SERO-4910 file (N, C-alpha, C, O; in steps of 0.05 Angstrom, whole numbers):
BEGIN
 pado doro    nc1    nc2    nc3   cac1   cac2   cac3    cc1    cc2    cc3    oc1    oc2    oc3
  Met    A   -577   3745   -395   -582   3762   -372   -600   3785   -381   -598   3795   -404
  Ser    A   -617   3793   -363   -635   3815   -370   -638   3833   -345   -634   3824   -322
  Lys    A   -646   3857   -351   -651   3876   -330   -674   3866   -311   -672   3869   -287
  Ala    A   -694   3855   -324   -717   3845   -308   -709   3822   -289   -718   3821   -266
  Lys    A   -692   3804   -299   -683   3782   -282   -667   3793   -258   -669   3783   -236
  Gly    A   -650   3813   -264   -635   3825   -243   -652   3838   -221   -647   3835   -197
  Lys    A   -673   3852   -230   -692   3865   -211   -706   3843   -195   -710   3847   -171
  Ala    A   -714   3821   -208   -728   3800   -194   -710   3787   -173   -719   3781   -151
  Lys    A   -685   3783   -180   -665   3772   -161   -662   3790   -137   -660   3781   -114
  Gln    A   -661   3817   -142   -658   3836   -120   -683   3835   -102   -680   3835    -77
  Ala    A   -706   3833   -113   -731   3831    -97   -731   3806    -80   -738   3806    -57
  Lys    A   -723   3783    -92   -723   3758    -78   -702   3760    -55   -707   3750    -33
  Gly    A   -679   3772    -61   -659   3775    -40   -669   3792    -17   -663   3786      6
  Lys    A   -683   3814    -23   -693   3831     -3   -713   3816     15   -713   3820     39
  Leu    A   -730   3800      2   -749   3784     17   -735   3765     36   -742   3762     60
  Lys    A   -714   3752     27   -698   3733     44   -686   3748     67   -686   3739     90
  Glu    A   -674   3772     61   -662   3787     82   -682   3795    104   -677   3792    127
  Thr    A   -705   3804     95   -726   3812    114   -736   3789    130   -739   3790    154
  Ala    A   -741   3766    117   -750   3742    131   -729   3732    150   -736   3725    173
  Gly    A   -704   3733    142   -682   3724    159   -680   3742    184   -675   3732    206
  Gly    A   -685   3768    180   -684   3786    203   -707   3781    222   -704   3782    247
  Ala    A   -731   3776    211   -754   3771    227   -751   3745    243   -761   3743    266
  Met    A   -738   3725    231   -734   3699    245   -708   3697    259   -701   3676    270
  Asp    A   -692   3718    259   -666   3719    271   -648   3697    259   -633   3683    274
  Asp    A   -650   3694    233   -635   3674    218   -613   3688    202   -618   3698    180
  Lys    A   -589   3688    214   -566   3703    201   -559   3691    174   -551   3706    156
  Arg    A   -561   3665    171   -554   3652    146   -573   3661    124   -564   3668    102
  Met    A   -599   3662    130   -618   3671    110   -614   3700    103   -617   3708     79
  Gln    A   -607   3716    122   -601   3744    117   -577   3747     98   -578   3763     79
  Ala    A   -557   3731    104   -533   3732     87   -539   3723     58   -529   3735     39
  Glu    A   -555   3701     56   -562   3692     29   -578   3713     14   -574   3718    -10
  Gly    A   -596   3727     28   -611   3748     16   -594   3771      7   -598   3782    -15
  His    A   -575   3778     24   -556   3800     17   -540   3792     -8   -537   3809    -26
  Ala    A   -531   3768     -9   -515   3759    -32   -532   3758    -57   -523   3766    -79
  Glu    A   -557   3750    -55   -575   3749    -78   -581   3777    -88   -583   3781   -112
  Arg    A   -585   3796    -70   -590   3823    -78   -566   3834    -93   -569   3847   -114
  Ala    A   -542   3829    -83   -517   3838    -96   -514   3825   -124   -507   3839   -143
  Ser    A   -520   3800   -126   -519   3786   -152   -539   3798   -171   -533   3802   -195
  Gly    A   -563   3804   -162   -583   3816   -179   -575   3843   -188   -580   3850   -211
  Lys    A   -563   3859   -171   -554   3886   -178   -532   3884   -199   -532   3899   -219
  Ala    A   -514   3865   -196   -492   3861   -215   -504   3853   -242   -495   3863   -263
  Glu    A   -523   3835   -242   -536   3826   -267   -549   3849   -281   -548   3851   -305
  Glu    A   -563   3866   -266   -576   3889   -277   -556   3908   -290   -561   3919   -312
  Met    A   -534   3913   -276   -514   3931   -286   -500   3920   -312   -495   3936   -330
  Val    A   -495   3894   -313   -484   3882   -337   -503   3885   -360   -495   3892   -383
  Ser    A   -529   3881   -355   -549   3884   -376   -550   3912   -386   -552   3917   -410
  Glu    A   -549   3932   -368   -549   3960   -376   -525   3967   -392   -527   3981   -412
  Ala    A   -502   3957   -384   -477   3962   -399   -478   3950   -427   -469   3963   -446
  Ala    A   -489   3926   -429   -492   3913   -455   -511   3930   -473   -506   3933   -497
  Asp    A   -533   3939   -461   -551   3956   -476   -538   3981   -487   -541   3989   -510
  Lys    A   -522   3994   -470   -508   4018   -478   -488   4012   -499   -484   4028   -518
  Ala    A   -474   3990   -497   -454   3982   -517   -467   3977   -544   -457   3986   -565
  Arg    A   -490   3964   -544   -505   3959   -568   -514   3985   -581   -512   3989   -605
  Lys    A   -525   4003   -565   -534   4029   -575   -511   4045   -586   -513   4058   -606
  Gly    A   -489   4044   -572   -465   4059   -580   -453   4049   -606   -441   4065   -621
  Ser    A   -455   4023   -611   -443   4012   -635   -462   4012   -658   -455   4006   -681
  Gly    A   -487   4021   -653   -507   4023   -675   -521   3997   -680   -537   3995   -699
  Lys    A   -516   3976   -664   -530   3951   -667   -554   3950   -649   -554   3962   -628
  Ser    A   -574   3935   -657   -599   3933   -640   -603   3904   -632   -623   3898   -618
***
């Protein structure tokens, strides 16, 4: 997992949400929302891992 992948997932999810709203497709909106949440979680895990590595003195 990486911070960049999390950000990319969030962007893709936002696109799906927006497209779903424009096409009045509730399923696509929901998929986009879920993808954004997944991307945010992935980013947060990556940040926590980075902090843990820095805190333990490992690189």
